[in-house]
DOFIRO-901625 format. One line per 3 residues: number of its first residue (from 1); their letters; for each residue x, y, z of N, C-alpha, C. Coordinates in nm, 4 decimals, decimal comma, always signed. Atoms other than C-alpha are relative to their C-alpha. Example, Ala and Ser with C-alpha at 12.3 -4.5 7.8 and 13.67 -1.06 7.14 Angstrom:
BEGIN
1 = as = +0,0890:-0,1190:+0,0000:+1,2300:-0,4500:+0,7800:+0,0900:+0,1200:+0,0000; -0,0820:-0,1190:-0,0060:+1,3670:-0,1060:+0,7140:-0,0770:+0,1090:+0,0730 .
***
This chain:
BEGIN
1 = xxx = -0,1307:+0,0551:-0,0290:+13,8005:+16,0862:-7,7644:+0,0746:-0,0349:-0,1291; -0,0662:+0,0405:+0,1235:+13,8780:+15,9356:-8,1065:+0,0237:+0,1197:-0,0923; -0,0190:-0,1202:+0,0816:+13,8346:+16,2769:-8,2727:+0,1274:+0,0735:+0,0410 .
4 = xxx = -0,1210:-0,0657:-0,0499:+14,1109:+16,4192:-8,0529:+0,1251:-0,0734:-0,0472; -0,1136:+0,0800:+0,0470:+14,3436:+16,1326:-8,1476:+0,0222:+0,0223:-0,1484; -0,0109:-0,0253:+0,1446:+14,2681:+16,1801:-8,5173:+0,0573:+0,1383:-0,0278 .
7 = xxx = -0,0495:-0,1370:+0,0188:+14,3334:+16,5545:-8,4878:+0,1500:+0,0077:+0,0269; -0,1437:+0,0005:-0,0312:+14,6749:+16,4901:-8,3279:+0,0807:-0,0668:-0,1102; -0,0690:+0,0709:+0,1082:+14,7746:+16,2408:-8,5970:+0,0016:+0,0857:-0,1261 .
10 = xxx = +0,0113:-0,0861:+0,1171:+14,6531:+16,4775:-8,8680:+0,0944:+0,1190:+0,0093; -0,0834:-0,1183:-0,0211:+14,8503:+16,7674:-8,7183:+0,1451:-0,0251:-0,0409; -0,1390:+0,0304:+0,0343:+15,1821:+16,5879:-8,7818:+0,0256:+0,0087:-0,1498 .
13 = xxx = -0,0194:-0,0002:+0,1449:+15,1240:+16,5753:-9,1584:-0,0306:+0,1343:-0,0658; +0,0329:-0,1319:+0,0570:+15,0141:+16,9388:-9,2032:+0,1260:+0,0856:-0,0082; -0,1138:-0,0897:+0,0167:+15,2733:+17,1812:-9,3425:-0,0158:+0,1215:+0,0900 .
16 = xxx = +0,0047:-0,1149:-0,0907:+15,3657:+17,4703:-9,1134:-0,0508:+0,1252:-0,0705; +0,0505:-0,1139:+0,0773:+15,3228:+17,7412:-9,3762:-0,0288:-0,0467:-0,1427; +0,0384:+0,0464:+0,1336:+15,1305:+17,6060:-9,6758:-0,0015:+0,1163:-0,0992 .
19 = xxx = -0,0007:-0,1071:+0,1006:+15,1415:+17,8012:-10,0045:-0,1319:+0,0776:-0,0011; +0,1184:-0,0865:+0,0023:+14,9007:+18,0954:-10,0330:-0,0391:+0,0277:-0,1452; +0,0548:-0,0290:+0,1315:+14,6903:+18,1038:-10,3498:-0,1504:-0,0148:+0,0081 .
22 = xxx = +0,1455:+0,0022:+0,0008:+14,3246:+18,1367:-10,4447:-0,0503:-0,0633:-0,1283; +0,0616:+0,0526:+0,1207:+14,0835:+17,9964:-10,6984:+0,0061:+0,1074:-0,1076; -0,0138:-0,0946:+0,1101:+14,1386:+18,1584:-11,0371:+0,1442:+0,0407:-0,0246 .
25 = xxx = -0,1412:-0,0331:+0,0172:+14,5144:+18,1974:-10,9876:+0,0653:-0,0976:-0,0976; -0,0828:+0,0853:+0,0847:+14,7535:+18,0652:-11,2507:+0,1248:-0,0331:+0,0799; -0,1088:+0,0429:-0,0879:+15,0114:+17,8604:-11,0615:+0,0938:-0,0979:-0,0694 .
28 = xxx = -0,0968:+0,1033:+0,0350:+15,3251:+17,6549:-11,1166:+0,0114:-0,0913:+0,1199; -0,0126:+0,0975:-0,1084:+15,3135:+17,3396:-10,9049:+0,1277:-0,0785:-0,0255; -0,1272:+0,0708:+0,0109:+15,6678:+17,2059:-10,8528:-0,0135:-0,1305:+0,0775 .
31 = xxx = +0,0286:+0,1317:-0,0563:+15,6278:+16,8331:-10,7923:+0,1241:-0,0879:-0,0086; -0,1135:+0,0915:-0,0010:+15,9000:+16,5860:-10,6899:-0,0418:-0,1326:-0,0621; +0,0285:+0,1254:+0,0703:+15,9037:+16,2842:-10,9238:+0,1175:-0,0950:+0,0202 .
34 = xxx = -0,1032:+0,1019:-0,0128:+16,0950:+15,9619:-10,8551:-0,0001:-0,0878:-0,1243; -0,0162:+0,0879:+0,1160:+16,2258:+15,7790:-11,1622:+0,1162:-0,0935:+0,0293; -0,1042:+0,0948:-0,0395:+16,4148:+15,4692:-11,0594:+0,0590:+0,0444:+0,1318 .
37 = xxx = -0,0623:-0,0501:-0,1223:+16,6677:+15,5904:-10,8047:+0,0309:+0,1490:-0,0087; -0,0221:-0,1433:+0,0166:+16,6789:+15,9465:-10,9402:-0,1263:+0,0783:+0,0332; +0,1112:-0,0875:-0,0344:+16,4608:+16,2342:-10,8259:+0,0133:+0,1289:-0,0790 .
40 = xxx = -0,0019:-0,1256:+0,0748:+16,3640:+16,5362:-11,0326:-0,1256:+0,0797:+0,0328; +0,1139:-0,0887:-0,0221:+16,1249:+16,8313:-11,0179:-0,0742:+0,0173:-0,1322; +0,0844:-0,0207:+0,1175:+15,8362:+16,8453:-11,2656:-0,0958:+0,1147:+0,0314 .
43 = xxx = +0,0860:-0,1166:-0,0211:+15,6395:+17,1694:-11,3093:-0,1298:-0,0191:-0,0768; +0,1327:+0,0065:+0,0616:+15,2644:+17,1601:-11,3791:-0,0603:+0,1388:+0,0118; +0,0516:-0,1363:+0,0022:+15,1310:+17,5018:-11,4824:-0,1453:-0,0007:-0,0432 .
46 = xxx = +0,1402:-0,0083:+0,0378:+14,7615:+17,5848:-11,4933:-0,0784:+0,0900:+0,0936; +0,0906:-0,0829:-0,0786:+14,4612:+17,7604:-11,3414:-0,0627:-0,0849:+0,1098; +0,0645:+0,0691:-0,1124:+14,3321:+17,6590:-10,9977:-0,1505:+0,0154:-0,0189 .
49 = xxx = +0,1446:-0,0077:+0,0244:+13,9663:+17,5702:-11,0636:-0,0827:-0,0433:+0,1198; +0,0775:+0,0460:-0,1154:+13,8677:+17,4140:-10,7298:+0,0922:-0,0294:+0,1168; -0,0660:+0,0422:-0,1230:+13,9702:+17,3591:-10,3698:-0,1035:-0,0760:+0,0814 .
52 = xxx = +0,0943:+0,0794:-0,0778:+13,8158:+17,0973:-10,1451:+0,0695:-0,0599:+0,1209; -0,0525:+0,0645:-0,1187:+13,8592:+16,9300:-9,8102:+0,0497:+0,0996:+0,1030; -0,0555:-0,0839:-0,1050:+14,0118:+17,0601:-9,4908:+0,1042:-0,0798:+0,0760 .
55 = xxx = -0,1049:+0,0663:-0,0764:+14,3054:+16,9830:-9,2657:+0,1010:-0,0665:-0,0912; -0,1003:+0,0698:+0,0800:+14,5463:+16,7255:-9,4015:-0,0584:-0,0540:-0,1299; +0,0654:+0,0513:+0,1202:+14,2895:+16,6185:-9,6632:-0,0327:+0,1095:-0,1009 .
58 = xxx = +0,0305:-0,1109:+0,0897:+14,2827:+16,9577:-9,8379:+0,0639:-0,0236:-0,1371; -0,0443:+0,0246:+0,1374:+14,3106:+16,9254:-10,2175:-0,0281:+0,1233:-0,0852; +0,0307:-0,1030:+0,0980:+14,3283:+17,1660:-10,5099:+0,0157:-0,0577:-0,1398 .
61 = xxx = +0,0020:+0,0499:+0,1373:+14,2584:+17,1078:-10,8788:+0,0555:+0,1067:-0,0927; -0,0628:-0,0907:+0,0960:+14,4705:+17,2647:-11,1529:-0,0339:-0,0489:-0,1400; +0,0391:+0,0337:+0,1372:+14,3571:+17,2745:-11,5165:+0,0882:+0,0742:-0,0987 .
64 = xxx = -0,0756:-0,0629:+0,1083:+14,5618:+17,3415:-11,8281:-0,0366:-0,0662:-0,1317; +0,0267:+0,0531:+0,1337:+14,5346:+17,2858:-12,2026:+0,1312:-0,0516:-0,0579; -0,1184:+0,0608:+0,0605:+14,7856:+17,0460:-12,3610:-0,0410:-0,0568:-0,1350 .
67 = xxx = +0,0270:+0,0471:+0,1363:+14,7763:+16,9924:-12,7400:-0,1494:+0,0017:-0,0304; +0,1418:-0,0140:+0,0289:+14,4155:+17,1132:-12,7566:-0,0928:-0,0756:+0,0922; +0,0803:+0,0772:-0,0950:+14,2972:+16,8828:-12,4776:+0,0145:+0,0595:+0,1392 .
70 = xxx = -0,0044:-0,0476:-0,1376:+14,2069:+16,9927:-12,1267:+0,0508:-0,1095:+0,0927; -0,0563:+0,0950:-0,0957:+14,4099:+16,8235:-11,8530:-0,0190:+0,0584:+0,1397; +0,0189:-0,0421:-0,1387:+14,3091:+16,8469:-11,4865:+0,0746:-0,0951:+0,0908 .
73 = xxx = -0,0743:+0,0824:-0,0942:+14,5158:+16,7264:-11,1968:-0,0292:+0,0492:+0,1409; +0,0270:-0,0338:-0,1397:+14,4326:+16,7149:-10,8259:+0,1257:-0,0246:+0,0819; -0,1170:+0,0106:-0,0854:+14,7066:+16,7767:-10,5721:-0,0417:+0,0133:+0,1458 .
76 = xxx = +0,0205:-0,0234:-0,1427:+14,7012:+16,7325:-10,1942:+0,0873:+0,1185:+0,0428; -0,0701:-0,1234:-0,0369:+14,7996:+17,0707:-10,0471:+0,1175:-0,0268:+0,0936; -0,1024:+0,0248:-0,1014:+15,0051:+16,9242:-9,7607:+0,0915:-0,1170:-0,0346 .
79 = xxx = -0,0827:+0,1128:+0,0414:+15,1835:+16,6551:-9,9632:+0,1488:+0,0348:+0,0080; -0,1448:-0,0250:-0,0003:+15,5595:+16,6229:-9,9048:+0,0601:-0,0044:-0,1404; -0,0476:+0,0036:+0,1385:+15,5960:+16,5597:-10,2807:-0,0065:+0,1369:-0,0674 .
82 = xxx = +0,0099:-0,1345:+0,0583:+15,4959:+16,9200:-10,3560:+0,1112:+0,0857:+0,0581; -0,1144:-0,0822:-0,0399:+15,8123:+17,1292:-10,3457:-0,0461:+0,1421:+0,0315; +0,0541:-0,1339:-0,0218:+15,6415:+17,4659:-10,3886:-0,1100:+0,0272:-0,1011 .
85 = xxx = +0,1048:-0,0460:+0,0907:+15,3428:+17,6373:-10,5490:+0,0255:+0,1485:-0,0218; -0,0365:-0,1365:+0,0351:+15,4332:+17,9570:-10,7312:-0,1167:+0,0651:-0,0739; +0,1110:-0,0697:+0,0644:+15,1595:+18,2071:-10,8223:+0,0554:+0,0871:-0,1113 .
88 = xxx = -0,0447:-0,0774:+0,1161:+15,2142:+18,3460:-11,1737:-0,0862:+0,1241:-0,0197; +0,0927:-0,1125:+0,0116:+14,9038:+18,5644:-11,1985:-0,1294:-0,0345:+0,0714; +0,1261:+0,0187:-0,0718:+14,5759:+18,6149:-11,0153:-0,1150:+0,0386:-0,0902 .
91 = xxx = +0,1168:-0,0271:+0,0821:+14,2390:+18,6009:-11,1865:-0,1159:+0,0498:+0,0837; +0,1204:-0,0489:-0,0661:+13,9195:+18,7837:-11,0980:-0,1097:-0,1037:-0,0211; +0,1056:+0,1004:+0,0092:+13,6524:+18,5222:-11,0185:-0,1088:+0,0311:+0,1013 .
94 = xxx = +0,1137:-0,0210:-0,0896:+13,3094:+18,5251:-10,8572:-0,0625:-0,1326:+0,0406; +0,0491:+0,1333:-0,0308:+13,2718:+18,1519:-10,8031:+0,1023:-0,0749:+0,0850; -0,0894:+0,0837:-0,0789:+13,4179:+17,8943:-10,5658:+0,0560:-0,1148:-0,0841 .
97 = xxx = -0,0440:+0,1065:+0,0901:+13,4428:+17,6307:-10,8405:-0,0115:+0,0522:-0,1430; -0,0023:-0,0524:+0,1372:+13,5391:+17,7200:-11,1985:-0,0193:-0,1114:-0,1025; +0,0246:+0,1111:+0,0911:+13,3998:+17,4090:-11,3660:-0,0530:+0,0458:-0,1350 .
100 = xxx = +0,0512:-0,0508:+0,1274:+13,2427:+17,6272:-11,6361:+0,1119:+0,0189:-0,1018; -0,1127:-0,0142:+0,0925:+13,5923:+17,6655:-11,7870:+0,0198:-0,1251:-0,0853; -0,0126:+0,1245:+0,0759:+13,5695:+17,3026:-11,9033:-0,0699:+0,0091:-0,1343 .
103 = xxx = +0,0776:-0,0106:+0,1236:+13,3137:+17,3988:-12,1685:+0,0540:+0,1070:-0,0947; -0,0490:-0,1115:+0,0810:+13,5107:+17,6971:-12,2984:+0,1248:-0,0385:-0,0782; -0,1109:+0,0295:+0,0906:+13,7632:+17,6970:-12,5813:+0,0688:+0,1302:-0,0385 .
106 = xxx = -0,0749:-0,1134:+0,0519:+14,0379:+17,9366:-12,6889:+0,0072:+0,1176:+0,0960; -0,0127:-0,1208:-0,0807:+14,0317:+18,2957:-12,5659:-0,1054:+0,0106:+0,1087; +0,1073:-0,0042:-0,0998:+13,7103:+18,2370:-12,3703:+0,0429:-0,0598:+0,1335 .
109 = xxx = -0,0480:+0,0627:-0,1225:+13,9112:+18,0379:-12,1143:+0,0727:+0,1013:+0,0889; -0,0789:-0,0972:-0,0768:+14,1127:+18,3448:-12,0078:-0,0841:+0,0699:+0,1057; +0,0649:-0,0742:-0,1087:+14,0269:+18,5173:-11,6814:+0,0616:+0,1398:+0,0070 .
112 = xxx = -0,0528:-0,1345:-0,0211:+14,0594:+18,8894:-11,6092:+0,1029:-0,0026:+0,1101; -0,1067:+0,0005:-0,1009:+14,3745:+18,9649:-11,4135:-0,0335:+0,0934:+0,1156; +0,0214:-0,0813:-0,1192:+14,3462:+19,0906:-11,0572:+0,1248:+0,0832:+0,0238 .
115 = xxx = -0,1128:-0,0907:-0,0282:+14,5649:+19,3941:-10,9870:+0,0264:-0,0005:+0,1489; -0,0368:-0,0016:-0,1413:+14,7535:+19,3725:-10,6612:+0,0913:+0,1191:+0,0256; -0,0838:-0,1149:-0,0314:+14,9043:+19,6729:-10,4924:+0,0865:-0,0251:+0,1209 .
***
């Protein structure tokens, strides 16, 4: 009984057509930021290294290098703050989680590009 109620409540917060991307893709996450009474869009670009959760609790982790330091950020997939997720390029991967990229530096971080037809 309570599971059915939770599922109904969860259904209201799920986006109708969520963005389509996979692990290993380089994406631009357009995020709505509130500063005082003004609103602006901030873009976070990086490689999707992990996806977790399901339903309204689905999250994805994006990693990028800023000034020589690795920066990772987790985003809720169905958040109303996310304007859009734009796929820049697709990488060839054989893992569900790309945590091994944390130990790599420089050109070793690059992934082979997947050709789409």
